[in-house]
Structures are given as C-alpha cells and as structure tokens.
PDB file with one MODEL, atoms N, CA, C and O in Angstrom:
MODEL        1
ATOM      1  N   SER A   1      -3.651  -2.701  13.559  1.00  0.00           N
ATOM      2  CA  SER A   1      -2.217  -2.641  12.825  1.00  0.00           C
ATOM      3  C   SER A   1      -1.569  -3.533  12.355  1.00  0.00           C
ATOM      4  O   SER A   1      -1.303  -4.492  13.081  1.00  0.00           O
ATOM      5  N   PHE A   2      -1.190  -3.509  11.238  1.00  0.00           N
ATOM      6  CA  PHE A   2      -0.104  -4.955   9.795  1.00  0.00           C
ATOM      7  C   PHE A   2       1.046  -4.900   9.026  1.00  0.00           C
ATOM      8  O   PHE A   2       0.634  -5.080   7.880  1.00  0.00           O
ATOM      9  N   VAL A   3       1.848  -4.804   8.999  1.00  0.00           N
ATOM     10  CA  VAL A   3       2.839  -4.617   7.914  1.00  0.00           C
ATOM     11  C   VAL A   3       3.808  -5.434   7.240  1.00  0.00           C
ATOM     12  O   VAL A   3       4.799  -6.144   7.413  1.00  0.00           O
ATOM     13  N   PHE A   4       2.757  -4.820   6.101  1.00  0.00           N
ATOM     14  CA  PHE A   4       3.033  -6.024   4.770  1.00  0.00           C
ATOM     15  C   PHE A   4       4.239  -5.585   3.990  1.00  0.00           C
ATOM     16  O   PHE A   4       4.369  -4.445   3.545  1.00  0.00           O
ATOM     17  N   THR A   5       5.238  -6.690   3.831  1.00  0.00           N
ATOM     18  CA  THR A   5       6.026  -6.602   2.511  1.00  0.00           C
ATOM     19  C   THR A   5       6.657  -8.000   1.907  1.00  0.00           C
ATOM     20  O   THR A   5       6.627  -9.170   2.290  1.00  0.00           O
ATOM     21  N   THR A   6       7.426  -7.104   0.427  1.00  0.00           N
ATOM     22  CA  THR A   6       7.134  -8.215  -0.090  1.00  0.00           C
ATOM     23  C   THR A   6       8.689  -7.488  -1.183  1.00  0.00           C
ATOM     24  O   THR A   6       9.239  -6.409  -0.962  1.00  0.00           O
ATOM     25  N   ASN A   7       8.949  -8.190  -1.976  1.00  0.00           N
ATOM     26  CA  ASN A   7      10.053  -7.491  -2.663  1.00  0.00           C
ATOM     27  C   ASN A   7       9.631  -7.960  -4.394  1.00  0.00           C
ATOM     28  O   ASN A   7      10.464  -7.652  -5.247  1.00  0.00           O
ATOM     29  N   LYS A   8       8.635  -8.527  -4.746  1.00  0.00           N
ATOM     30  CA  LYS A   8       7.917  -8.485  -6.060  1.00  0.00           C
ATOM     31  C   LYS A   8       7.356  -6.321  -6.585  1.00  0.00           C
ATOM     32  O   LYS A   8       7.053  -5.334  -5.915  1.00  0.00           O
ATOM     33  N   ILE A   9       7.492  -6.574  -7.878  1.00  0.00           N
ATOM     34  CA  ILE A   9       7.268  -4.468  -8.305  1.00  0.00           C
ATOM     35  C   ILE A   9       5.782  -5.159  -8.641  1.00  0.00           C
ATOM     36  O   ILE A   9       5.039  -5.972  -9.191  1.00  0.00           O
ATOM     37  N   VAL A  10       6.085  -4.033  -7.765  1.00  0.00           N
ATOM     38  CA  VAL A  10       4.038  -3.623  -8.223  1.00  0.00           C
ATOM     39  C   VAL A  10       3.304  -3.044  -8.948  1.00  0.00           C
ATOM     40  O   VAL A  10       3.644  -1.862  -9.011  1.00  0.00           O
ATOM     41  N   ASN A  11       2.512  -3.248  -9.503  1.00  0.00           N
ATOM     42  CA  ASN A  11       1.741  -2.813 -11.199  1.00  0.00           C
ATOM     43  C   ASN A  11       1.420  -1.701 -10.792  1.00  0.00           C
ATOM     44  O   ASN A  11       0.510  -2.008 -10.022  1.00  0.00           O
ATOM     45  N   LYS A  12       1.536  -0.215 -10.731  1.00  0.00           N
ATOM     46  CA  LYS A  12       0.785   0.863  -9.895  1.00  0.00           C
ATOM     47  C   LYS A  12      -0.518   1.127  -9.971  1.00  0.00           C
ATOM     48  O   LYS A  12      -1.036   1.641  -8.979  1.00  0.00           O
ATOM     49  N   ASN A  13      -1.458   0.804 -11.308  1.00  0.00           N
ATOM     50  CA  ASN A  13      -2.958   1.463 -12.382  1.00  0.00           C
ATOM     51  C   ASN A  13      -3.440   0.224 -10.628  1.00  0.00           C
ATOM     52  O   ASN A  13      -3.820   0.712  -9.563  1.00  0.00           O
ATOM     53  N   LYS A  14      -3.247  -1.324 -10.881  1.00  0.00           N
ATOM     54  CA  LYS A  14      -3.889  -2.385  -9.862  1.00  0.00           C
ATOM     55  C   LYS A  14      -3.814  -1.527  -8.222  1.00  0.00           C
ATOM     56  O   LYS A  14      -4.832  -1.343  -7.555  1.00  0.00           O
ATOM     57  N   PHE A  15      -2.616  -1.141  -7.837  1.00  0.00           N
ATOM     58  CA  PHE A  15      -2.000  -0.646  -6.882  1.00  0.00           C
ATOM     59  C   PHE A  15      -2.892   0.668  -6.192  1.00  0.00           C
ATOM     60  O   PHE A  15      -3.252   0.561  -5.019  1.00  0.00           O
ATOM     61  N   GLU A  16      -3.224   1.896  -6.971  1.00  0.00           N
ATOM     62  CA  GLU A  16      -4.531   2.638  -7.018  1.00  0.00           C
ATOM     63  C   GLU A  16      -4.984   2.367  -6.838  1.00  0.00           C
ATOM     64  O   GLU A  16      -5.253   2.773  -5.707  1.00  0.00           O
ATOM     65  N   GLY A  17      -6.214   1.027  -7.438  1.00  0.00           N
ATOM     66  CA  GLY A  17      -7.379   0.669  -7.460  1.00  0.00           C
ATOM     67  C   GLY A  17      -7.781  -0.247  -6.424  1.00  0.00           C
ATOM     68  O   GLY A  17      -8.913  -0.554  -6.052  1.00  0.00           O
ATOM     69  N   PHE A  18      -6.607  -0.642  -6.011  1.00  0.00           N
ATOM     70  CA  PHE A  18      -6.616  -1.479  -4.122  1.00  0.00           C
ATOM     71  C   PHE A  18      -6.811   0.015  -3.613  1.00  0.00           C
ATOM     72  O   PHE A  18      -8.004   0.318  -3.619  1.00  0.00           O
ATOM     73  N   VAL A  19      -6.163   0.801  -3.275  1.00  0.00           N
ATOM     74  CA  VAL A  19      -6.000   1.702  -2.661  1.00  0.00           C
ATOM     75  C   VAL A  19      -7.652   2.658  -2.204  1.00  0.00           C
ATOM     76  O   VAL A  19      -8.192   2.808  -1.108  1.00  0.00           O
ATOM     77  N   SER A  20      -8.074   3.175  -3.683  1.00  0.00           N
ATOM     78  CA  SER A  20      -9.143   3.932  -3.643  1.00  0.00           C
ATOM     79  C   SER A  20     -10.122   2.786  -3.151  1.00  0.00           C
ATOM     80  O   SER A  20     -11.044   3.461  -2.694  1.00  0.00           O
ATOM     81  N   THR A  21     -10.464   1.505  -2.975  1.00  0.00           N
ATOM     82  CA  THR A  21     -11.379   0.600  -2.112  1.00  0.00           C
ATOM     83  C   THR A  21     -11.125  -0.176  -0.838  1.00  0.00           C
ATOM     84  O   THR A  21     -11.622  -1.177  -0.321  1.00  0.00           O
ATOM     85  N   LEU A  22     -10.022   0.794  -0.490  1.00  0.00           N
ATOM     86  CA  LEU A  22      -9.916   0.949   1.101  1.00  0.00           C
ATOM     87  C   LEU A  22     -11.289   1.346   2.083  1.00  0.00           C
ATOM     88  O   LEU A  22     -11.859   2.437   2.099  1.00  0.00           O
ATOM     89  N   PRO A  23     -11.705  -0.113   3.050  1.00  0.00           N
ATOM     90  CA  PRO A  23     -12.001   0.511   3.999  1.00  0.00           C
ATOM     91  C   PRO A  23     -12.105   1.827   4.694  1.00  0.00           C
ATOM     92  O   PRO A  23     -11.187   2.640   4.589  1.00  0.00           O
ATOM     93  N   LYS A  24     -13.062   2.057   5.326  1.00  0.00           N
ATOM     94  CA  LYS A  24     -13.299   3.150   6.334  1.00  0.00           C
ATOM     95  C   LYS A  24     -12.437   2.869   7.182  1.00  0.00           C
ATOM     96  O   LYS A  24     -11.815   3.754   7.769  1.00  0.00           O
ATOM     97  N   ASP A  25     -12.291   1.898   7.347  1.00  0.00           N
ATOM     98  CA  ASP A  25     -11.529   1.313   9.026  1.00  0.00           C
ATOM     99  C   ASP A  25     -10.645   1.208   8.549  1.00  0.00           C
ATOM    100  O   ASP A  25      -9.752   1.048   9.381  1.00  0.00           O
ATOM    101  N   VAL A  26     -10.288   1.200   7.555  1.00  0.00           N
ATOM    102  CA  VAL A  26      -8.353   1.978   7.663  1.00  0.00           C
ATOM    103  C   VAL A  26      -7.942   3.754   7.664  1.00  0.00           C
ATOM    104  O   VAL A  26      -7.855   4.773   6.978  1.00  0.00           O
ATOM    105  N   LEU A  27      -7.856   3.427   8.407  1.00  0.00           N
ATOM    106  CA  LEU A  27      -6.915   4.889   9.096  1.00  0.00           C
ATOM    107  C   LEU A  27      -5.975   5.831   9.011  1.00  0.00           C
ATOM    108  O   LEU A  27      -5.935   7.062   9.033  1.00  0.00           O
ATOM    109  N   ARG A  28      -4.884   4.529   8.862  1.00  0.00           N
ATOM    110  CA  ARG A  28      -3.734   5.225   7.998  1.00  0.00           C
ATOM    111  C   ARG A  28      -2.805   4.458   7.214  1.00  0.00           C
ATOM    112  O   ARG A  28      -3.079   3.303   7.538  1.00  0.00           O
ATOM    113  N   ALA A  29      -2.016   4.416   6.508  1.00  0.00           N
ATOM    114  CA  ALA A  29      -1.224   3.525   5.833  1.00  0.00           C
ATOM    115  C   ALA A  29      -0.488   4.294   5.274  1.00  0.00           C
ATOM    116  O   ALA A  29      -0.844   5.292   4.648  1.00  0.00           O
ATOM    117  N   LYS A  30       0.818   3.842   5.471  1.00  0.00           N
ATOM    118  CA  LYS A  30       3.053   4.200   5.148  1.00  0.00           C
ATOM    119  C   LYS A  30       3.423   3.543   4.811  1.00  0.00           C
ATOM    120  O   LYS A  30       3.088   2.364   4.928  1.00  0.00           O
ATOM    121  N   GLY A  31       4.636   4.151   4.000  1.00  0.00           N
ATOM    122  CA  GLY A  31       5.348   3.058   3.311  1.00  0.00           C
ATOM    123  C   GLY A  31       6.567   3.365   2.343  1.00  0.00           C
ATOM    124  O   GLY A  31       7.285   4.358   2.232  1.00  0.00           O
ATOM    125  N   PHE A  32       6.546   2.550   1.904  1.00  0.00           N
ATOM    126  CA  PHE A  32       7.973   2.603   0.510  1.00  0.00           C
ATOM    127  C   PHE A  32       7.065   1.156  -0.365  1.00  0.00           C
ATOM    128  O   PHE A  32       6.807   0.075   0.164  1.00  0.00           O
ATOM    129  N   ILE A  33       6.795   1.487  -1.510  1.00  0.00           N
ATOM    130  CA  ILE A  33       6.457   0.476  -2.717  1.00  0.00           C
ATOM    131  C   ILE A  33       6.808   1.157  -3.733  1.00  0.00           C
ATOM    132  O   ILE A  33       6.758   2.363  -3.977  1.00  0.00           O
ATOM    133  N   ASN A  34       7.482  -0.499  -4.796  1.00  0.00           N
ATOM    134  CA  ASN A  34       8.330  -0.557  -5.637  1.00  0.00           C
ATOM    135  C   ASN A  34       7.503  -1.061  -6.699  1.00  0.00           C
ATOM    136  O   ASN A  34       7.120  -2.231  -6.696  1.00  0.00           O
ATOM    137  N   PHE A  35       7.015   0.275  -8.185  1.00  0.00           N
ATOM    138  CA  PHE A  35       6.620   0.209  -8.800  1.00  0.00           C
ATOM    139  C   PHE A  35       7.406  -0.040 -10.176  1.00  0.00           C
ATOM    140  O   PHE A  35       8.499  -0.561  -9.953  1.00  0.00           O
ATOM    141  N   PRO A  36       7.220   0.129 -11.181  1.00  0.00           N
ATOM    142  CA  PRO A  36       8.830  -0.459 -12.367  1.00  0.00           C
ATOM    143  C   PRO A  36       8.889   0.407 -12.815  1.00  0.00           C
ATOM    144  O   PRO A  36       9.214   0.272 -13.995  1.00  0.00           O
ATOM    145  N   ASP A  37       8.658   1.939 -12.355  1.00  0.00           N
ATOM    146  CA  ASP A  37       9.982   3.107 -12.826  1.00  0.00           C
ATOM    147  C   ASP A  37      10.454   3.433 -11.145  1.00  0.00           C
ATOM    148  O   ASP A  37      10.653   4.647 -11.097  1.00  0.00           O
ATOM    149  N   GLY A  38      10.571   3.142 -10.498  1.00  0.00           N
ATOM    150  CA  GLY A  38      11.268   3.182  -9.152  1.00  0.00           C
ATOM    151  C   GLY A  38      10.404   2.761  -7.839  1.00  0.00           C
ATOM    152  O   GLY A  38       9.452   1.987  -7.731  1.00  0.00           O
ATOM    153  N   THR A  39      11.318   3.823  -6.562  1.00  0.00           N
ATOM    154  CA  THR A  39       9.930   3.122  -5.299  1.00  0.00           C
ATOM    155  C   THR A  39      10.234   4.595  -5.315  1.00  0.00           C
ATOM    156  O   THR A  39      11.108   5.355  -5.732  1.00  0.00           O
ATOM    157  N   TYR A  40       8.670   4.649  -4.417  1.00  0.00           N
ATOM    158  CA  TYR A  40       8.281   5.947  -3.486  1.00  0.00           C
ATOM    159  C   TYR A  40       8.037   5.788  -2.531  1.00  0.00           C
ATOM    160  O   TYR A  40       8.415   4.745  -1.998  1.00  0.00           O
ATOM    161  N   LEU A  41       7.299   6.708  -1.830  1.00  0.00           N
ATOM    162  CA  LEU A  41       6.995   6.595  -0.516  1.00  0.00           C
ATOM    163  C   LEU A  41       5.398   7.243  -0.203  1.00  0.00           C
ATOM    164  O   LEU A  41       5.047   8.420  -0.128  1.00  0.00           O
ATOM    165  N   PHE A  42       4.561   5.918  -0.048  1.00  0.00           N
ATOM    166  CA  PHE A  42       3.422   6.308  -0.120  1.00  0.00           C
ATOM    167  C   PHE A  42       2.841   6.531   1.200  1.00  0.00           C
ATOM    168  O   PHE A  42       3.178   5.965   2.240  1.00  0.00           O
ATOM    169  N   ASN A  43       1.491   7.846   0.977  1.00  0.00           N
ATOM    170  CA  ASN A  43       1.334   8.231   2.419  1.00  0.00           C
ATOM    171  C   ASN A  43      -0.345   8.794   1.765  1.00  0.00           C
ATOM    172  O   ASN A  43      -0.850   9.551   0.937  1.00  0.00           O
ATOM    173  N   TYR A  44      -0.866   7.277   3.379  1.00  0.00           N
ATOM    174  CA  TYR A  44      -2.116   7.834   2.960  1.00  0.00           C
ATOM    175  C   TYR A  44      -3.367   7.923   4.463  1.00  0.00           C
ATOM    176  O   TYR A  44      -3.255   7.143   5.409  1.00  0.00           O
ATOM    177  N   VAL A  45      -4.082   8.618   4.421  1.00  0.00           N
ATOM    178  CA  VAL A  45      -5.002   9.446   5.532  1.00  0.00           C
ATOM    179  C   VAL A  45      -6.143   9.691   5.092  1.00  0.00           C
ATOM    180  O   VAL A  45      -6.345  10.312   4.049  1.00  0.00           O
ATOM    181  N   ASN A  46      -7.699   8.884   6.404  1.00  0.00           N
ATOM    182  CA  ASN A  46      -8.559   9.330   5.424  1.00  0.00           C
ATOM    183  C   ASN A  46      -8.863   9.241   3.885  1.00  0.00           C
ATOM    184  O   ASN A  46      -9.667  10.130   3.605  1.00  0.00           O
ATOM    185  N   GLY A  47      -8.564   8.597   2.931  1.00  0.00           N
ATOM    186  CA  GLY A  47      -9.771   8.480   1.952  1.00  0.00           C
ATOM    187  C   GLY A  47      -8.478   8.802   0.709  1.00  0.00           C
ATOM    188  O   GLY A  47      -8.510   8.277  -0.404  1.00  0.00           O
ATOM    189  N   ARG A  48      -7.377   9.760   1.165  1.00  0.00           N
ATOM    190  CA  ARG A  48      -5.830  10.972   0.770  1.00  0.00           C
ATOM    191  C   ARG A  48      -5.071   9.855   0.863  1.00  0.00           C
ATOM    192  O   ARG A  48      -5.086   9.000   1.749  1.00  0.00           O
ATOM    193  N   TYR A  49      -4.190   9.944  -0.429  1.00  0.00           N
ATOM    194  CA  TYR A  49      -2.683   8.967  -0.642  1.00  0.00           C
ATOM    195  C   TYR A  49      -1.975  10.445  -1.958  1.00  0.00           C
ATOM    196  O   TYR A  49      -2.486  11.247  -2.740  1.00  0.00           O
ATOM    197  N   ASP A  50      -0.929  10.166  -1.622  1.00  0.00           N
ATOM    198  CA  ASP A  50       0.210  10.084  -2.738  1.00  0.00           C
ATOM    199  C   ASP A  50       1.557   9.626  -2.446  1.00  0.00           C
ATOM    200  O   ASP A  50       1.984   9.058  -1.441  1.00  0.00           O
ATOM    201  N   PHE A  51       2.242  10.037  -3.687  1.00  0.00           N
ATOM    202  CA  PHE A  51       3.498   9.208  -3.663  1.00  0.00           C
ATOM    203  C   PHE A  51       4.333  10.259  -4.044  1.00  0.00           C
ATOM    204  O   PHE A  51       4.227  11.083  -4.952  1.00  0.00           O
ATOM    205  N   GLU A  52       5.414  10.036  -2.951  1.00  0.00           N
ATOM    206  CA  GLU A  52       6.859  11.138  -3.349  1.00  0.00           C
ATOM    207  C   GLU A  52       7.873   9.663  -3.680  1.00  0.00           C
ATOM    208  O   GLU A  52       7.818   8.462  -3.413  1.00  0.00           O
ATOM    209  N   LYS A  53       8.899  10.714  -4.510  1.00  0.00           N
ATOM    210  CA  LYS A  53       9.681   9.460  -5.580  1.00  0.00           C
ATOM    211  C   LYS A  53      10.794   8.725  -4.072  1.00  0.00           C
ATOM    212  O   LYS A  53      10.634   9.334  -3.014  1.00  0.00           O
ATOM    213  N   TRP A  54      11.565   7.814  -4.045  1.00  0.00           N
ATOM    214  CA  TRP A  54      12.242   7.639  -2.922  1.00  0.00           C
ATOM    215  C   TRP A  54      13.405   7.555  -3.283  1.00  0.00           C
ATOM    216  O   TRP A  54      13.771   8.368  -4.132  1.00  0.00           O
ATOM    217  N   THR A  55      14.323   6.616  -2.802  1.00  0.00           N
ATOM    218  CA  THR A  55      15.208   5.584  -2.832  1.00  0.00           C
ATOM    219  C   THR A  55      15.846   4.544  -1.883  1.00  0.00           C
ATOM    220  O   THR A  55      16.852   4.651  -1.182  1.00  0.00           O
ATOM    221  N   LYS A  56      14.871   3.361  -2.070  1.00  0.00           N
ATOM    222  CA  LYS A  56      14.541   2.447  -1.290  1.00  0.00           C
ATOM    223  C   LYS A  56      14.488   0.367  -2.927  1.00  0.00           C
ATOM    224  O   LYS A  56      13.850   0.090  -3.943  1.00  0.00           O
ATOM    225  N   ASP A  57      15.048   0.007  -2.489  1.00  0.00           N
ATOM    226  CA  ASP A  57      14.532  -1.623  -3.186  1.00  0.00           C
ATOM    227  C   ASP A  57      13.407  -1.938  -2.600  1.00  0.00           C
ATOM    228  O   ASP A  57      12.748  -1.681  -3.607  1.00  0.00           O
ATOM    229  N   ASP A  58      12.586  -2.283  -1.823  1.00  0.00           N
ATOM    230  CA  ASP A  58      11.641  -3.031  -1.493  1.00  0.00           C
ATOM    231  C   ASP A  58      10.523  -1.981  -0.390  1.00  0.00           C
ATOM    232  O   ASP A  58      10.500  -1.028   0.389  1.00  0.00           O
ATOM    233  N   THR A  59       9.434  -3.385  -1.286  1.00  0.00           N
ATOM    234  CA  THR A  59       7.499  -3.085  -0.734  1.00  0.00           C
ATOM    235  C   THR A  59       7.833  -2.591   1.052  1.00  0.00           C
ATOM    236  O   THR A  59       8.992  -2.801   1.412  1.00  0.00           O
ATOM    237  N   LYS A  60       7.124  -2.131   1.836  1.00  0.00           N
ATOM    238  CA  LYS A  60       6.947  -2.304   3.304  1.00  0.00           C
ATOM    239  C   LYS A  60       6.238  -1.129   3.464  1.00  0.00           C
ATOM    240  O   LYS A  60       6.594   0.047   3.539  1.00  0.00           O
ATOM    241  N   LEU A  61       4.570  -1.984   3.521  1.00  0.00           N
ATOM    242  CA  LEU A  61       3.509  -1.036   3.995  1.00  0.00           C
ATOM    243  C   LEU A  61       3.055  -1.428   5.201  1.00  0.00           C
ATOM    244  O   LEU A  61       3.178  -2.593   5.578  1.00  0.00           O
ATOM    245  N   VAL A  62       2.417  -0.374   6.013  1.00  0.00           N
ATOM    246  CA  VAL A  62       1.928  -0.171   7.494  1.00  0.00           C
ATOM    247  C   VAL A  62       0.478  -0.239   6.971  1.00  0.00           C
ATOM    248  O   VAL A  62       0.034   0.195   5.908  1.00  0.00           O
ATOM    249  N   PHE A  63      -0.237  -0.976   8.106  1.00  0.00           N
ATOM    250  CA  PHE A  63      -1.705  -0.358   7.186  1.00  0.00           C
ATOM    251  C   PHE A  63      -2.284  -0.169   8.990  1.00  0.00           C
ATOM    252  O   PHE A  63      -1.562  -0.688   9.842  1.00  0.00           O
ATOM    253  N   ILE A  64      -3.095   0.299   9.282  1.00  0.00           N
ATOM    254  CA  ILE A  64      -3.278   0.452  11.277  1.00  0.00           C
ATOM    255  C   ILE A  64      -4.758   1.045  10.757  1.00  0.00           C
ATOM    256  O   ILE A  64      -5.143   1.643   9.753  1.00  0.00           O
ATOM    257  N   GLY A  65      -5.298   0.616  11.835  1.00  0.00           N
ATOM    258  CA  GLY A  65      -7.199   1.295  11.577  1.00  0.00           C
ATOM    259  C   GLY A  65      -7.428  -0.239  12.608  1.00  0.00           C
ATOM    260  O   GLY A  65      -6.755  -0.967  13.338  1.00  0.00           O
ATOM    261  N   LYS A  66      -9.109  -0.097  11.989  1.00  0.00           N
ATOM    262  CA  LYS A  66      -9.383  -1.465  12.295  1.00  0.00           C
ATOM    263  C   LYS A  66     -10.056  -2.605  11.750  1.00  0.00           C
ATOM    264  O   LYS A  66      -9.902  -2.593  10.529  1.00  0.00           O
ATOM    265  N   ASN A  67     -10.964  -3.910  12.258  1.00  0.00           N
ATOM    266  CA  ASN A  67     -10.871  -4.578  11.527  1.00  0.00           C
ATOM    267  C   ASN A  67     -10.436  -5.079  10.523  1.00  0.00           C
ATOM    268  O   ASN A  67     -11.465  -5.543  10.031  1.00  0.00           O
ATOM    269  N   LEU A  68      -9.362  -5.407   9.625  1.00  0.00           N
ATOM    270  CA  LEU A  68      -8.586  -5.118   8.908  1.00  0.00           C
ATOM    271  C   LEU A  68      -7.725  -6.310   8.246  1.00  0.00           C
ATOM    272  O   LEU A  68      -6.819  -6.247   7.415  1.00  0.00           O
ATOM    273  N   ASN A  69      -8.735  -8.220   9.359  1.00  0.00           N
ATOM    274  CA  ASN A  69      -8.903  -9.177   7.685  1.00  0.00           C
ATOM    275  C   ASN A  69      -9.144  -9.134   6.723  1.00  0.00           C
ATOM    276  O   ASN A  69      -8.919 -10.155   6.073  1.00  0.00           O
ATOM    277  N   SER A  70      -9.762  -7.925   5.994  1.00  0.00           N
ATOM    278  CA  SER A  70     -10.462  -7.762   4.596  1.00  0.00           C
ATOM    279  C   SER A  70      -8.986  -7.104   4.033  1.00  0.00           C
ATOM    280  O   SER A  70      -8.524  -7.679   3.046  1.00  0.00           O
ATOM    281  N   VAL A  71      -8.406  -6.245   4.436  1.00  0.00           N
ATOM    282  CA  VAL A  71      -7.676  -5.613   3.839  1.00  0.00           C
ATOM    283  C   VAL A  71      -6.342  -6.608   3.920  1.00  0.00           C
ATOM    284  O   VAL A  71      -5.422  -6.340   3.148  1.00  0.00           O
ATOM    285  N   LYS A  72      -6.215  -7.581   4.690  1.00  0.00           N
ATOM    286  CA  LYS A  72      -4.491  -8.642   4.581  1.00  0.00           C
ATOM    287  C   LYS A  72      -5.782  -9.394   3.605  1.00  0.00           C
ATOM    288  O   LYS A  72      -5.198  -9.535   2.531  1.00  0.00           O
ATOM    289  N   SER A  73      -6.601  -9.712   3.490  1.00  0.00           N
ATOM    290  CA  SER A  73      -7.000 -10.793   2.249  1.00  0.00           C
ATOM    291  C   SER A  73      -7.052 -10.282   1.195  1.00  0.00           C
ATOM    292  O   SER A  73      -7.418 -11.020   0.280  1.00  0.00           O
ATOM    293  N   ALA A  74      -6.676  -8.637   0.804  1.00  0.00           N
ATOM    294  CA  ALA A  74      -7.233  -7.674  -0.783  1.00  0.00           C
ATOM    295  C   ALA A  74      -5.611  -7.636  -1.229  1.00  0.00           C
ATOM    296  O   ALA A  74      -5.000  -7.604  -2.297  1.00  0.00           O
ATOM    297  N   ILE A  75      -5.301  -7.655   0.047  1.00  0.00           N
ATOM    298  CA  ILE A  75      -3.802  -6.739  -0.729  1.00  0.00           C
ATOM    299  C   ILE A  75      -3.173  -7.945  -1.841  1.00  0.00           C
ATOM    300  O   ILE A  75      -2.723  -7.774  -2.974  1.00  0.00           O
ATOM    301  N   ASN A  76      -3.333  -9.220  -1.040  1.00  0.00           N
ATOM    302  CA  ASN A  76      -2.824 -10.473  -2.609  1.00  0.00           C
ATOM    303  C   ASN A  76      -3.035 -10.536  -3.501  1.00  0.00           C
ATOM    304  O   ASN A  76      -2.345 -11.046  -4.383  1.00  0.00           O
ATOM    305  N   SER A  77      -4.493  -9.836  -3.638  1.00  0.00           N
ATOM    306  CA  SER A  77      -4.523 -10.007  -5.074  1.00  0.00           C
ATOM    307  C   SER A  77      -3.849  -9.026  -6.163  1.00  0.00           C
ATOM    308  O   SER A  77      -3.627  -9.138  -7.369  1.00  0.00           O
ATOM    309  N   VAL A  78      -3.602  -7.926  -5.125  1.00  0.00           N
ATOM    310  CA  VAL A  78      -2.601  -6.823  -5.575  1.00  0.00           C
ATOM    311  C   VAL A  78      -1.263  -6.911  -6.249  1.00  0.00           C
ATOM    312  O   VAL A  78      -0.734  -6.360  -7.214  1.00  0.00           O
ATOM    313  N   PHE A  79      -0.919  -7.831  -5.357  1.00  0.00           N
ATOM    314  CA  PHE A  79       0.564  -8.604  -4.444  1.00  0.00           C
ATOM    315  C   PHE A  79       1.427 -10.139  -5.555  1.00  0.00           C
ATOM    316  O   PHE A  79       2.555 -10.554  -5.822  1.00  0.00           O
ATOM    317  N   GLY A  80       0.129 -10.437  -5.826  1.00  0.00           N
ATOM    318  CA  GLY A  80       0.170 -12.243  -6.262  1.00  0.00           C
ATOM    319  C   GLY A  80       0.020 -12.148  -7.554  1.00  0.00           C
ATOM    320  O   GLY A  80      -0.008 -13.165  -8.248  1.00  0.00           O
TER     321      GLY A  80
ENDMDL
END
C-alpha cells in the first residue's frame, strides 16, 4: 500500500480517467480528494468507484494492492 497527499486542487475528469485505467493489482483505494467544486470522499473497489461530498481541505488517498510502482508513477501525471 501507499499513501498520496497533496494540497493541489485536482481536475475531476483527469482523475476519473486515471482511475478508469488502474490495473487489476489495485484492490482498493480510498480517501479524500479536493476538486474545484469541493472535497469528496473517494472509494474504489474492484474497478468500481464513487464520490461522496465531504468537508475536508486536502487530498489524501490510500492505494492497496500488489505491484503499485506503476500507480505511483502515473499518479504524478494527474497531480502534476
């Protein structure tokens, strides 16, 4: 597993594109993500994900699975 945090506001379309390409090795991901219209609770399980409006100020995501090095590299393109 690994944890990713940032104070940047994330483009929702870009993030959803990233999530839709996560490899099957990512079993679970969750946390908070800050989009231009507010912060959301993010839940990902087995290729499905959802967002729930939340009150929080930063992005903190946890990714759980195997062989996550490619995910660590790809996440920088979303938040860069």
